[in-house]
C-alpha positions in Angstrom: -2.2 9.6 -26.4 0.3 9.3 -23.6 -0.3 6.9 -20.7 -0.2 8.5 -17.2 0.5 6.1 -14.3 0.1 6.9 -10.6 3.1 7.7 -8.5 4.2 5.0 -6.1 3.0 6.0 -2.6 5.7 3.9 -0.9 8.9 5.3 -2.6 7.6 8.4 -4.4 10.3 7.7 -7.1 8.7 5.1 -9.3 5.3 4.8 -10.9 2.8 2.0 -10.7 2.4 0.1 -14.0 -0.3 -2.5 -14.7 0.6 -6.1 -15.5 -1.7 -8.7 -17.1 -1.6 -12.5 -16.9 -3.4 -15.6 -18.1 -5.8 -17.7 -16.1 -5.8 -21.4 -15.8 -8.0 -21.8 -18.8 -5.9 -19.4 -20.9 -8.2 -16.4 -20.5 -6.5 -13.0 -20.2 -6.6 -11.4 -16.8 -6.1 -7.7 -17.4 -4.5 -5.6 -14.7 -3.9 -8.6 -12.4 -1.1 -6.6 -10.7 0.3 -3.1 -10.3 4.0 -2.9 -9.7 6.4 0.0 -8.9 9.0 0.7 -11.6 11.7 1.5 -9.1 13.6 -1.8 -8.7 14.8 -0.8 -5.2 11.2 -0.4 -4.0 9.4 -3.6 -5.1 5.9 -2.4 -4.0 3.1 -4.3 -5.7 -0.7 -4.8 -5.5 -2.1 -8.0 -7.1 -5.3 -10.1 -7.2 -4.9 -13.8 -6.5 -7.9 -16.0 -6.6 -10.2 -13.0 -5.9 -8.1 -11.8 -2.9 -6.1 -8.6 -2.8 -2.4 -9.0 -1.9 -0.3 -6.0 -1.1 3.5 -6.0 -1.0 4.2 -9.7 -1.6 7.7 -10.6 -2.5 8.6 -10.3 -6.2 10.6 -13.1 -7.6 11.5 -14.4 -11.1 9.3 -17.1 -12.5 10.8 -20.6 -13.1 8.7 -20.8 -16.3 
């Protein structure tokens, strides 16, 4: 079965792919963020502490 991801509405070139993370207690947080695959776009939607953030800067983790 092939995954079909939504087209990025900002750039219309990339698609939005889901990313998961781990919480403070090590529990998996599925689909914490959706990020555009076009590196020149950088559009993203994420959930931080129960709040929706749209278009925050993307940077590399120091971890």
